[in-house]
C-alpha positions in Angstrom: -98.4 -67.2 -25.7 -97.7 -65.0 -28.8 -97.6 -61.3 -28.8 -100.2 -59.6 -30.9 -98.2 -58.6 -33.9 -99.1 -58.4 -37.6 -97.2 -59.0 -40.8 -97.4 -57.2 -44.2 -97.4 -59.8 -47.0 -98.8 -59.9 -50.5 -100.3 -56.4 -50.1 -102.3 -57.1 -46.9 -101.8 -56.7 -43.2 -102.8 -59.9 -41.4 -102.5 -61.6 -38.1 -100.4 -64.6 -38.9 -102.2 -67.1 -36.7 -105.8 -65.8 -36.4 -108.7 -68.2 -36.5 -107.0 -71.5 -37.2 -109.1 -74.6 -36.4 -106.1 -76.2 -34.8 -105.5 -73.3 -32.6 -102.6 -70.9 -32.4 -99.2 -71.9 -33.9 -97.3 -73.8 -31.3 -93.6 -73.4 -30.4 -91.4 -76.5 -30.4 -91.6 -76.9 -26.6 -95.4 -77.0 -26.6 -96.1 -79.3 -29.6 -96.4 -82.7 -27.9 -99.0 -81.4 -25.6 -101.2 -80.1 -28.4 -103.6 -83.0 -28.9 -107.0 -82.0 -30.3 -110.1 -83.5 -28.8 -112.6 -81.2 -30.5 -116.1 -82.8 -30.2 -116.9 -82.0 -33.8 -113.8 -83.9 -35.1 -114.5 -86.8 -32.8 -118.1 -87.0 -34.0 -117.0 -87.1 -37.6 -114.5 -89.8 -36.9 -117.1 -91.9 -35.1 -119.5 -91.5 -38.0 -116.8 -92.5 -40.5 -116.0 -95.5 -38.3 -119.6 -96.7 -38.4 -119.7 -96.1 -42.2 -116.4 -97.8 -43.3 -114.4 -98.7 -40.3 -115.5 -102.4 -40.1 -113.0 -103.4 -42.9 -109.3 -103.4 -42.6 -108.8 -100.6 -45.2 -111.5 -98.6 -43.4 -109.9 -99.1 -40.0 -106.6 -98.0 -41.4 -108.2 -94.9 -42.9 -109.6 -94.0 -39.5 -106.2 -94.3 -38.0 -104.8 -92.0 -40.7 -107.5 -89.4 -40.0 -106.9 -89.6 -36.2 -103.3 -88.8 -36.8 -104.2 -85.9 -39.2 -106.9 -84.3 -37.1 -106.3 -85.3 -33.4 -102.5 -85.6 -33.1 -100.1 -82.6 -32.7 -99.8 -82.6 -36.5 -103.0 -80.5 -36.4 -101.4 -77.8 -34.3 -98.2 -78.0 -36.2 -100.1 -77.3 -39.4 -101.2 -74.0 -37.9 -97.5 -73.0 -37.8 -96.0 -74.6 -40.9 -97.3 -74.8 -44.4 -95.1 -78.0 -44.9 -97.1 -79.6 -42.0 -100.3 -78.6 -43.7 -99.1 -80.3 -46.9 -98.5 -83.5 -44.9 -102.0 -83.2 -43.5 -103.5 -82.8 -47.0 -101.4 -85.6 -48.5 -102.6 -87.9 -45.8 -106.2 -86.9 -46.5 -106.3 -87.2 -50.3 -103.6 -89.8 -51.1 -103.8 -92.2 -48.0 -107.1 -91.9 -46.2 -109.3 -91.3 -49.2 -108.1 -94.4 -51.2 -108.3 -96.6 -48.1 -111.9 -95.6 -47.7 -112.4 -96.2 -51.4 -111.1 -99.7 -50.9 -113.5 -100.2 -47.9 -116.5 -99.0 -49.9 -115.8 -100.1 -53.5 -118.0 -99.2 -56.4 -120.3 -102.0 -57.4 -119.8 -101.3 -61.1 -117.3 -99.5 -63.3 -117.7 -95.7 -63.0 -116.2 -92.9 -65.1 -112.9 -91.4 -63.8 -112.7 -88.2 -65.8 -115.2 -86.1 -63.8 -113.9 -87.2 -60.4 -110.4 -86.6 -61.5 -111.3 -83.0 -62.6 -113.1 -82.4 -59.3 -110.3 -83.7 -57.1 -107.7 -81.7 -59.1 -109.8 -78.6 -59.0 -110.3 -78.9 -55.2 -106.6 -79.4 -54.6 -105.5 -76.5 -56.7 -108.3 -74.1 -55.6 -107.6 -74.6 -51.8 -103.9 -74.0 -52.3 -104.4 -70.7 -54.0 -103.1 -68.1 -51.5 -106.4 -66.2 -51.0 -108.5 -69.3 -50.6 -105.9 -71.0 -48.4 -105.6 -68.1 -46.0 -109.4 -67.6 -45.9 -110.0 -71.2 -45.0 -107.5 -71.2 -42.1 -109.0 -68.1 -40.7 -112.7 -69.3 -40.7 -113.9 -72.4 -38.9 -116.8 -73.3 -41.3 -114.7 -72.7 -44.4 -111.9 -74.9 -42.9 -114.4 -77.8 -42.8 -115.6 -77.1 -46.3 -111.9 -77.5 -47.4 -111.6 -80.8 -45.6 -114.9 -82.1 -46.9 -114.2 -81.1 -50.5 -110.6 -82.4 -50.5 -111.5 -85.7 -48.9 -114.8 -86.1 -50.7 -113.5 -85.4 -54.2 -110.4 -87.6 -53.6 -112.6 -90.4 -52.4 -114.8 -90.2 -55.5 -111.6 -90.2 -57.7 -110.0 -93.2 -56.0 -113.3 -95.2 -55.9 -113.7 -94.6 -59.7 -110.0 -95.4 -60.4 -110.2 -98.6 -58.4 -113.4 -99.6 -60.2 -111.8 -99.7 -63.6 -111.6 -103.2 -65.1 -108.3 -105.1 -65.0 -106.4 -102.4 -63.2 -106.7 -100.0 -66.1 -107.1 -97.1 -63.6 -103.3 -97.0 -63.2 -103.0 -94.2 -65.8 -105.4 -92.0 -63.8 -103.4 -92.5 -60.7 -100.3 -91.3 -62.6 -102.2 -88.3 -63.8 -103.4 -87.5 -60.3 -99.8 -87.6 -59.1 -98.8 -85.3 -61.9 -101.5 -82.8 -60.9 -100.2 -82.7 -57.3 -96.5 -82.8 -58.3 -97.0 -79.8 -60.7 -98.6 -77.8 -57.9 -95.7 -78.8 -55.6 -93.2 -77.7 -58.2 -94.8 -74.3 -58.6 -94.7 -73.7 -54.8 -91.1 -74.9 -54.6 -89.9 -72.7 -57.3 -91.9 -69.6 -56.4 -89.6 -66.7 -55.6 -91.7 -65.4 -52.7 -93.7 -66.8 -49.8 -97.4 -66.5 -50.8 -99.3 -67.6 -47.7 -100.0 -64.8 -45.2 -101.1 -67.4 -42.6 -97.5 -68.7 -42.4 -95.7 -65.4 -42.5 -94.4 -65.5 -38.9 -94.8 -68.8 -37.2 -92.2 -70.8 -39.3 -89.5 -68.5 -37.7 -90.2 -70.3 -34.4 -89.1 -73.5 -36.1 -86.0 -72.2 -37.7 -87.5 -71.8 -41.1 -88.2 -68.7 -43.1 -91.7 -68.5 -44.6 -90.2 -69.1 -48.1 -88.2 -72.1 -47.0 -91.3 -73.6 -45.2 -93.2 -73.1 -48.5 -90.5 -74.7 -50.5 -90.4 -77.7 -48.1 -94.1 -78.1 -48.5 -93.8 -77.9 -52.3 -91.1 -80.5 -52.2 -93.3 -82.8 -50.1 -96.1 -82.5 -52.7 -93.6 -82.9 -55.6 -91.6 -85.9 -54.4 -92.5 -87.8 -51.2 -96.2 -87.5 -51.9 -95.5 -89.7 -54.9 -95.0 -92.7 -52.6 -98.7 -93.4 -51.8 -99.5 -92.8 -55.5 -96.9 -95.4 -56.4 -98.4 -97.9 -53.9 -101.9 -97.5 -55.4 -100.5 -97.6 -58.9 -98.6 -100.7 -58.2 -101.7 -102.3 -56.8 -103.6 -101.6 -60.0 -100.7 -102.6 -62.2 -100.7 -106.0 -60.3 -104.4 -106.4 -61.1 -103.6 -105.6 -64.8 -100.8 -108.2 -64.8 -103.0 -110.8 -63.3 -105.7 -110.1 -65.9 -103.2 -110.6 -68.7 -102.4 -114.0 -67.3 -106.0 -115.1 -67.2 -107.2 -117.6 -69.9 -109.4 -116.1 -72.6 
C-alpha cells in the first residue's frame, strides 16, 4: 500500500491517487493482479453487447472495451497519464468507430456538429483541472467516459455515412485535433496533471516524461486507427469512381 503523502503541483496540494475509479495506482509487481470486475462496468458492457454486439464490428468493439475497462490497463491508467491516453484512444478511435460500423446511420448525416462535439469533449477532459477532477470523482469519471465515447460514436457514424467515402477528410481533421493536443502536451515545459504527480516514479518515469509519452501517443501512434478508417473510406471513394455513371 502507499503511504499517505501529498504533492504540491500547479499551485495546489493534492493526494496523487485519491478517488480514482480504477483504484489506487499499482506498482509494477501488483499490476497483473489488478483486474476490474466492477458490477457497474460489467452491466454497461452487457447492455452494449445486447445493443451492438451481435455484429462482428460490435463484438470487436466489446472486446476493446473489456480491455480498456476490465484489464489491468484500468489500474495502470491510475498511475500513468500515458496509460490513460491509451485508454482514451481505444475508446474514441477504436471502440467508437467499431460501434458506428455495427449501428450505421440509415441516411447521410451532417459531420460538422459531431466533429465539434467530439473535439470539444477530447480537449475539455484533457484540460488539467477537468482531468484531475474527473479522476477524483466516480460520477464525473463516468460522465467523461460517456461524453468521450458518445461524441466519438456520433462523429464516426456521421463520417461513415457520407456518400462514396467522402468522410475521409473529416477523419483526417479528427486526427489533427487529437495530434495537436498531443503535441501541446509533449512540448509542455512542466507536468500539468496533479493526479499523476507521484505514481509515475514507481514506473521509472518522471511526471513530465510520463506526460510527454502520453502526448507522443496521441500525436503519432494514435494516428494508426485513424489511418485504418481513412483508408476504408478512401477505398469506398475509389470504388465509387470506378462505378459506371
